[in-house]
N, C-alpha and C positions, 0 to 999 in steps of 0.2 A: 220551811219549818211550820207550815200551817197545821200539820197533824198534831203538833203539841197541844193545840186547843182541844183535841179529842180526849185528852186525858184530864181535863180540868175537874171532872166530877169523880175521878177515880183517885183513891188515896194510896199513894205508894210512899211508904216511909223509909227513906234512907238519906244519909247526909251527903253522899257523893256518888255521882254517876260512875266515876272512875273506880271507886272502891266496890260498888255494887257489880260493875262489869267484871272486875277481877275475881270477885267471889261467886260469879255466875248466879247472881241473885236477881237479875232483871227478868221481867216478864217478856214473852215474845213480842208484845206490843211495844215495850220500851226498847227492845233490840231493834225493832223496825225503825223507830225514831233515829237511833244511832246510824243504822244502815242507810237511811235516806240522806243523812248529812254526807256520808261517803259517796253515795250514788250521785248526788247533786254537785259533787266536786268541791264542797265547802271545806272538807277535811280529807286527810289521806287514809285514815283507818279508824276502826271502832274506838281504839284507845284515845286517839286525838278527838274524836267526836264526844266521848265522855268527858274529857278534859275541857272541851269547849263549852259543853252544857254546864259543867261545874262553874266555870268562869262566868258564864252568862247569868247563872243563878245568883252568884255572889254580887255581880255588878248591877243586875237589874232588879231582882226581887228575891231576897233571901228566904222569905216565908214560903212562897210557892215552890222554890227550889227544894226545900226540905221534903216536899211531897212528890218530888220527881217530875215537876212540870217544867 
């Protein structure tokens, strides 16, 4: 998940990766972050990747999570 660092200076305002994925509101770069989690075998699919990032954001850093980091 090292590529998450690449987005630190970009502001992406959404409350949930999962909701943004469902609404097709993610940028191509954000979709790449989700796809990399799948490709690395950390999750089974994009929905699970989004759920994982939501969980991670809540558990680790809720402020950065609000901006899609």
